[in-house]
C-alpha positions in Angstrom: -23.5 1.1 -16.9 -26.8 -1.0 -16.8 -29.4 0.3 -14.1 -29.8 -1.2 -10.4 -32.9 -3.8 -10.1 -34.6 -3.3 -6.5 -35.3 -6.6 -5.5 -36.4 -8.8 -1.9 -34.3 -11.8 -0.5 -36.5 -14.7 0.0 -33.2 -16.4 2.2 -29.8 -14.8 3.1 -27.3 -15.0 0.8 -24.0 -13.9 2.1 -22.5 -10.6 1.4 -25.9 -9.5 -0.3 -28.3 -9.1 2.7 -31.1 -11.9 4.6 -34.5 -12.6 4.3 -36.9 -9.9 4.1 -33.9 -7.4 2.6 -34.4 -4.5 0.4 -31.4 -4.5 -2.2 -30.5 -3.3 -5.5 -28.7 -5.9 -7.8 -27.5 -5.7 -11.2 -30.0 -6.9 -13.9 -28.1 -10.0 -14.5 -27.5 -11.2 -11.3 -31.0 -10.7 -10.7 -32.2 -12.3 -13.8 -29.8 -15.0 -14.2 -29.6 -16.8 -10.1 -31.9 -14.9 -8.0 -35.5 -15.2 -9.7 -34.4 -19.1 -11.2 -33.9 -20.3 -8.0 -36.5 -18.7 -6.2 -33.8 -16.3 -3.5 -36.1 -13.5 -4.1 -38.6 -11.7 -5.7 -39.5 -8.1 -7.4 -39.9 -5.1 -5.4 -44.7 -4.5 -5.9 -46.4 -2.6 -3.3 -47.9 -5.7 -2.5 -44.4 -7.0 -1.3 -43.7 -4.2 0.4 -46.5 -3.7 2.4 -45.5 -7.2 3.4 -42.5 -6.6 3.8 -42.8 -3.4 6.7 -45.6 -6.0 8.4 -42.9 -7.9 9.6 -40.7 -5.7 10.2 -43.5 -4.4 12.7 -44.0 -8.1 13.6 -40.4 -8.6 14.8 -39.9 -5.0 16.2 -42.6 -5.4 18.7 -41.7 -9.0 18.6 -38.4 -7.6 20.4 -39.5 -5.3 21.6 -42.2 -7.5 24.4 -38.8 -9.6 24.7 -36.9 -7.4 26.5 -39.9 -6.2 28.0 -40.2 -9.8 29.5 -36.1 -10.4 30.4 -36.6 -6.7 32.2 -39.3 -8.2 34.7 -37.1 -11.5 35.0 -34.5 -9.0 36.2 -36.3 -6.8 38.2 -37.7 -11.2 40.0 -34.3 -11.8 40.7 -32.8 -8.4 42.0 -35.9 -8.4 44.5 -35.9 -11.8 45.1 -31.6 -12.2 46.1 -29.3 -14.1 46.1 -29.9 -17.7 46.4 -28.1 -20.4 48.2 -28.3 -23.8 47.9 -27.9 -25.3 51.2 
């Protein structure tokens, strides 16, 4: 059985992963399909740093979005029910 190849996806691929995911695939699939179409790049230390940075930015964006939603919830709760005349 052939060794699996680790790579990072550059686009969402059905049943494989989303953009930025680290996946393992068969070498032939990577060599013949993913690399030529530009759908994935091989894992290198530089690419891994970019992936980690992107994940951290996404995590921070979700935290900010959640905090904003909670503050909006609190503001609406203090105002009470809105009534239209």
